[in-house]
C-alpha positions in Angstrom: -5.8 11.0 -1.7 -7.5 11.2 -5.0 -4.5 12.6 -6.8 -2.1 10.2 -5.1 -2.1 7.6 -8.0 -2.1 10.2 -10.7 1.0 11.8 -9.2 2.9 8.5 -9.5 1.3 6.8 -12.5 -0.3 7.8 -15.7 -4.0 6.9 -16.1 -3.1 4.1 -18.5 -0.3 2.5 -16.3 -1.7 -0.8 -15.1 1.6 -2.5 -14.5 2.1 -1.5 -10.9 0.7 -3.8 -8.1 -0.6 -0.8 -6.1 -3.1 -0.1 -8.9 -5.0 -3.4 -8.3 -6.7 -1.8 -5.3 -7.1 1.6 -6.8 -9.8 3.7 -5.1 -10.1 1.3 -2.1 -10.4 3.4 1.0 -8.8 0.7 3.2 -5.8 0.5 0.9 -5.5 4.2 0.9 -5.7 4.4 4.6 -3.0 1.6 5.1 -0.7 3.3 2.6 -1.2 6.7 4.4 -0.6 5.1 7.8 2.6 3.5 6.6 3.8 6.8 5.2 2.9 9.1 8.1 3.3 6.7 11.1 6.0 4.3 10.0 7.7 6.7 7.5 7.6 4.0 4.8 6.9 5.1 1.3 5.7 1.9 -0.4 6.1 3.5 -3.8 9.9 3.6 -3.4 10.2 -0.2 -3.2 10.5 -2.7 -6.1 7.5 -4.4 -7.7 8.0 -7.6 -5.7 7.8 -5.7 -2.4 4.8 -3.7 -3.5 3.0 -6.9 -4.6 3.6 -8.4 -1.1 2.3 -5.2 0.5 -0.9 -5.5 -1.5 -1.2 -9.1 -0.6 -1.0 -8.2 3.1 -3.5 -5.3 2.6 -5.9 -7.8 1.0 -5.6 -10.1 4.0 -6.0 -7.2 6.4 -9.3 -6.1 4.8 -11.1 -9.0 6.5 -10.4 -7.6 9.9 -10.5 -3.9 8.8 -7.9 -2.8 11.2 -5.6 -0.2 9.5 -2.9 0.2 12.2 -2.5 -3.6 12.7 -2.3 -4.2 8.9 0.3 -1.4 8.6 2.3 -2.9 11.5 2.2 -6.3 9.9 3.5 -4.9 6.6 6.2 -2.8 8.3 7.5 -5.7 10.4 7.2 -8.6 8.0 7.2 -7.3 4.4 9.4 -4.2 4.3 13.2 -5.1 4.3 15.2 -3.5 7.0 
């Protein structure tokens, strides 16, 4: 997923909440899990939702469980 961020942002773009965990393997894994298992593309949501997603990912790092973190995000953060 090295090129993931470069595809969506320029190298100098630091305004997006997703960038605050750039290069974090856990963050990458959760975002991939949301995309491939839940069919949720976090990048398509507004900044407010992305920020909440990143807050949940930060909380989930303590437990280190990618599927549970993704499920929490999908069920409580992403609007239906």
